[in-house]
C-alpha positions as a Markdown table, in Angstrom:
| # | Residue | x | y | z |
|---|---|---|---|---|
| 1 | Unk | 112.2 | 89.1 | 75.4 |
| 2 | Unk | 115.2 | 87.0 | 75.1 |
| 3 | Unk | 116.1 | 84.5 | 77.8 |
| 4 | Unk | 113.7 | 82.1 | 79.6 |
| 5 | Unk | 114.3 | 80.3 | 83.0 |
| 6 | Unk | 112.5 | 77.7 | 85.0 |
| 7 | Unk | 112.5 | 76.8 | 88.7 |
| 8 | Unk | 110.7 | 74.5 | 91.0 |
| 9 | Unk | 108.3 | 76.0 | 93.5 |
| 10 | Unk | 110.1 | 76.6 | 96.8 |
| 11 | Unk | 113.5 | 76.9 | 95.2 |
| 12 | Unk | 115.9 | 79.8 | 94.9 |
| 13 | Unk | 117.4 | 80.2 | 91.4 |
| 14 | Unk | 120.5 | 82.1 | 90.4 |
| 15 | Unk | 120.1 | 83.9 | 87.1 |
| 16 | Unk | 122.6 | 85.5 | 84.8 |
| 17 | Unk | 121.5 | 87.7 | 81.9 |
| 18 | Unk | 124.0 | 88.6 | 79.2 |
| 19 | Unk | 124.3 | 92.1 | 77.7 |
| 20 | Unk | 127.2 | 91.2 | 75.3 |
| 21 | Unk | 125.2 | 91.9 | 72.2 |
| 22 | Unk | 124.0 | 95.3 | 73.4 |
| 23 | Unk | 127.4 | 96.7 | 74.5 |
| 24 | Unk | 129.7 | 98.7 | 72.3 |
| 25 | Unk | 133.3 | 97.7 | 71.9 |
| 26 | Unk | 135.2 | 98.2 | 75.2 |
| 27 | Unk | 132.0 | 99.2 | 77.1 |
| 28 | Unk | 131.0 | 97.5 | 80.3 |
| 29 | Unk | 128.0 | 97.5 | 82.7 |
| 30 | Unk | 128.4 | 99.5 | 85.9 |
| 31 | Unk | 126.6 | 100.3 | 89.1 |
| 32 | Unk | 123.9 | 98.3 | 90.8 |
| 33 | Unk | 121.3 | 97.1 | 88.4 |
| 34 | Unk | 117.5 | 97.3 | 89.1 |
| 35 | Unk | 115.8 | 94.0 | 88.9 |
| 36 | Unk | 112.0 | 93.8 | 89.4 |
| 37 | Unk | 109.1 | 91.3 | 89.1 |
| 38 | Unk | 105.8 | 91.3 | 90.8 |
| 39 | Unk | 105.3 | 88.2 | 93.0 |
| 40 | Unk | 108.9 | 87.2 | 93.2 |
| 41 | Unk | 111.7 | 88.0 | 95.7 |
| 42 | Unk | 114.8 | 89.2 | 94.0 |
| 43 | Unk | 118.1 | 89.5 | 95.8 |
| 44 | Unk | 121.9 | 89.8 | 95.2 |
| 45 | Unk | 121.6 | 92.1 | 92.2 |
| 46 | Unk | 125.0 | 92.8 | 90.7 |
| 47 | Unk | 127.0 | 93.3 | 87.6 |
| 48 | Unk | 129.1 | 90.2 | 86.9 |
| 49 | Unk | 132.7 | 90.4 | 88.4 |
| 50 | Unk | 134.0 | 87.3 | 86.6 |
| 51 | Unk | 133.7 | 85.5 | 83.2 |
| 52 | Unk | 130.5 | 83.5 | 82.7 |
| 53 | Unk | 129.0 | 81.2 | 80.1 |
| 54 | Unk | 125.3 | 82.1 | 79.5 |
| 55 | Unk | 123.4 | 79.9 | 77.1 |
| 56 | Unk | 126.7 | 78.5 | 75.7 |
| 57 | Unk | 128.0 | 82.0 | 75.0 |
| 58 | Unk | 130.9 | 83.7 | 76.9 |
| 59 | Unk | 130.3 | 86.9 | 78.8 |
| 60 | Unk | 133.4 | 88.7 | 80.3 |
| 61 | Unk | 133.3 | 90.4 | 83.7 |
| 62 | Unk | 131.1 | 93.5 | 83.4 |
| 63 | Unk | 129.0 | 92.1 | 80.5 |
| 64 | Unk | 126.2 | 90.4 | 82.5 |
| 65 | Unk | 123.8 | 91.0 | 85.4 |
| 66 | Unk | 123.4 | 88.3 | 88.1 |
| 67 | Unk | 120.7 | 87.9 | 90.7 |
| 68 | Unk | 118.9 | 85.4 | 92.8 |
| 69 | Unk | 115.1 | 84.8 | 92.6 |
| 70 | Unk | 112.7 | 83.0 | 94.9 |
| 71 | Unk | 109.0 | 82.9 | 95.6 |
| 72 | Unk | 106.2 | 82.8 | 93.1 |
| 73 | Unk | 103.3 | 80.5 | 92.6 |
| 74 | Unk | 103.6 | 77.1 | 91.0 |
| 75 | Unk | 102.3 | 77.0 | 87.4 |
| 76 | Unk | 102.8 | 80.7 | 86.9 |
| 77 | Unk | 105.0 | 82.6 | 84.5 |
| 78 | Unk | 106.7 | 85.9 | 85.5 |
| 79 | Unk | 108.4 | 88.7 | 83.6 |
| 80 | Unk | 111.6 | 90.0 | 85.2 |
| 81 | Unk | 112.7 | 93.5 | 84.2 |
| 82 | Unk | 116.4 | 94.4 | 84.4 |
| 83 | Unk | 117.7 | 98.0 | 84.1 |
| 84 | Unk | 121.4 | 98.6 | 84.0 |
| 85 | Unk | 123.8 | 101.4 | 83.0 |
| 86 | Unk | 127.1 | 101.4 | 81.2 |
| 87 | Unk | 130.4 | 103.1 | 81.7 |
| 88 | Unk | 130.4 | 104.8 | 78.2 |
| 89 | Unk | 130.4 | 108.6 | 77.8 |
| 90 | Unk | 127.6 | 109.4 | 77.7 |
| 91 | Unk | 126.3 | 106.4 | 79.6 |
| 92 | Unk | 123.8 | 104.2 | 78.1 |
| 93 | Unk | 120.9 | 102.5 | 80.0 |
| 94 | Unk | 119.6 | 99.1 | 78.9 |
| 95 | Unk | 116.3 | 97.5 | 79.8 |
| 96 | Unk | 115.9 | 93.8 | 79.3 |
| 97 | Unk | 113.0 | 91.4 | 80.1 |
| 98 | Unk | 113.4 | 87.7 | 80.8 |
| 99 | Unk | 110.8 | 85.1 | 81.5 |
| 100 | Unk | 110.7 | 82.8 | 84.6 |
| 101 | Unk | 108.3 | 79.9 | 85.0 |
| 102 | Unk | 107.7 | 78.4 | 88.4 |
| 103 | Unk | 106.8 | 74.7 | 88.2 |
């Protein structure tokens, strides 16, 4: 598990997860990613369409997954699972888990 996020109870948090290190040269993420977590509401799931900086590292368009998360119980940690495909031939599928703590 790589990245960790925190949010206050009652908030909605935008999250961006980089796949730069997993992608081959010239390869990009494609399609609509699947993002799941029990006990959280996850919306606006998409592959990035512009350049981002995630944890002080650059991610070009098509190299990250973005989504919004809300809900949860204060004092609880959650595992969010992201599944996304690439445009390579044959396509690759990546599964990444990130942690979210609701304060």
